[in-house]
C-alpha positions as CSV (number, residue, x, y, z in Angstrom):
1,M,1.8,-11.0,-15.7
2,F,3.2,-10.8,-12.1
3,A,6.4,-9.2,-13.3
4,A,4.7,-6.5,-15.3
5,R,2.1,-5.7,-12.6
6,L,4.7,-5.5,-9.9
7,R,6.7,-3.1,-11.9
8,A,3.7,-0.9,-12.6
9,A,2.6,-1.0,-8.9
10,R,6.0,-0.2,-7.7
11,E,6.2,2.9,-9.9
12,A,2.6,3.9,-9.0
13,A,3.4,3.6,-5.4
14,G,6.3,6.1,-5.7
15,F,9.2,3.5,-5.5
16,S,11.2,5.0,-8.4
17,S,13.8,2.3,-8.2
18,Q,14.0,-1.4,-7.4
19,Q,16.5,-0.6,-4.7
20,A,14.0,1.6,-2.9
21,L,11.4,-1.2,-2.9
22,A,14.1,-3.7,-1.9
23,A,15.1,-1.6,1.1
24,A,11.5,-1.2,2.1
25,L,11.0,-4.9,2.1
26,G,14.3,-5.9,3.5
27,V,15.4,-7.9,0.6
28,A,18.3,-7.5,-2.1
29,Q,17.8,-5.4,-5.1
30,S,18.5,-8.4,-7.2
31,T,15.4,-10.1,-5.7
32,I,13.2,-7.3,-7.0
33,A,15.0,-7.5,-10.4
34,N,14.4,-11.3,-10.6
35,W,10.7,-10.7,-9.7
36,E,10.2,-7.9,-12.3
37,G,12.3,-9.9,-14.9
38,G,9.9,-12.8,-14.6
39,R,12.6,-15.2,-13.4
40,R,11.3,-15.7,-9.9
41,E,8.2,-15.0,-7.8
42,P,8.0,-14.2,-4.1
43,G,6.8,-16.6,-1.4
44,Y,3.4,-16.1,0.2
45,A,4.6,-14.1,3.2
46,L,6.7,-11.7,1.0
47,A,3.9,-11.4,-1.6
48,V,1.5,-10.3,1.1
49,R,3.9,-7.7,2.5
50,L,4.6,-6.6,-1.1
51,A,0.9,-6.1,-1.7
52,D,0.4,-4.2,1.5
53,L,3.5,-2.0,0.8
54,L,2.4,-1.1,-2.7
55,Q,-1.3,-0.7,-1.7
56,V,-2.7,-3.2,-4.2
57,S,-4.5,-6.4,-3.7
58,L,-2.6,-9.7,-3.9
59,D,-5.2,-10.8,-6.6
60,Y,-4.2,-7.9,-8.7
61,L,-0.5,-8.8,-8.5
62,L,-1.3,-12.4,-9.3
63,G,-3.5,-11.5,-12.3
64,R,-6.7,-12.7,-10.7
65,S,-8.3,-9.2,-10.8
66,D,-7.7,-6.2,-13.1
67,Q,-8.6,-3.8,-10.2
68,P,-5.4,-2.7,-8.4
69,S,-7.2,-1.9,-5.2
70,G,-9.4,-5.0,-5.3
71,G,-12.0,-3.4,-3.2
72,V,-9.4,-2.3,-0.6
73,V,-9.7,1.2,0.5
74,T,-6.4,2.9,0.9
75,Q,-5.5,5.4,3.6
76,A,-5.1,8.1,1.0
77,Q,-8.7,7.5,-0.1
78,V,-10.0,7.7,3.4
79,R,-8.0,10.9,4.0
80,A,-9.3,12.4,0.7
81,A,-12.9,11.6,1.9
82,V,-12.3,13.1,5.3
83,W,-10.6,16.3,4.0
84,D,-12.0,18.0,1.1
85,E,-9.3,18.9,-1.4
86,R,-10.3,22.6,-1.0
87,S,-9.4,22.6,2.8
88,N,-5.8,23.8,2.0
89,L,-4.5,22.3,5.1
90,A,-0.7,22.3,5.6
91,P,0.5,18.8,5.4
92,E,1.7,18.7,9.0
93,V,-1.7,19.9,10.2
94,E,-3.5,17.3,8.1
95,D,-1.1,14.7,9.6
96,E,-1.9,15.8,13.1
97,L,-5.6,15.8,12.5
98,W,-5.4,12.4,10.8
99,E,-3.7,11.0,13.9
100,D,-6.6,12.4,16.0
101,V,-9.0,10.6,13.8
102,R,-7.1,7.3,14.1
103,E,-7.1,7.6,17.9
104,Y,-10.8,8.3,18.1
105,A,-11.5,5.4,15.8
106,R,-9.3,3.0,18.1
107,Y,-11.2,4.4,21.2
108,R,-14.6,3.6,19.6
109,L,-13.4,0.1,18.5
110,Q,-12.5,-0.7,22.0
111,H,-15.9,0.6,23.2
112,Y,-17.7,-1.7,20.6
113,R,-15.5,-4.7,21.5
114,R,-16.5,-4.4,25.2
115,R,-20.2,-4.9,24.3
């Protein structure tokens, strides 16, 4: 189950090749091939990094949940909620505005932590 879900999550996340995912994780392409071939599985630390990178839950990769996001809200989902799809913002403008939103959120978080 892990092997099939890993491959599907890799492709859904836009990693068209095992090599691309391997480079992003800092492992050999053969490592990804072994995982996707069902011959091996990653250790805990790599599995967590893998789930984060692919924006799926670890429970999904391990077959404990059929929901890829497992209740986790992705950055793309937050951005879609903030910007209505009809806004027609240029990608660089949206990125700049998104960074402003993140800076404000960090500022507010610091304020609440001081209380």
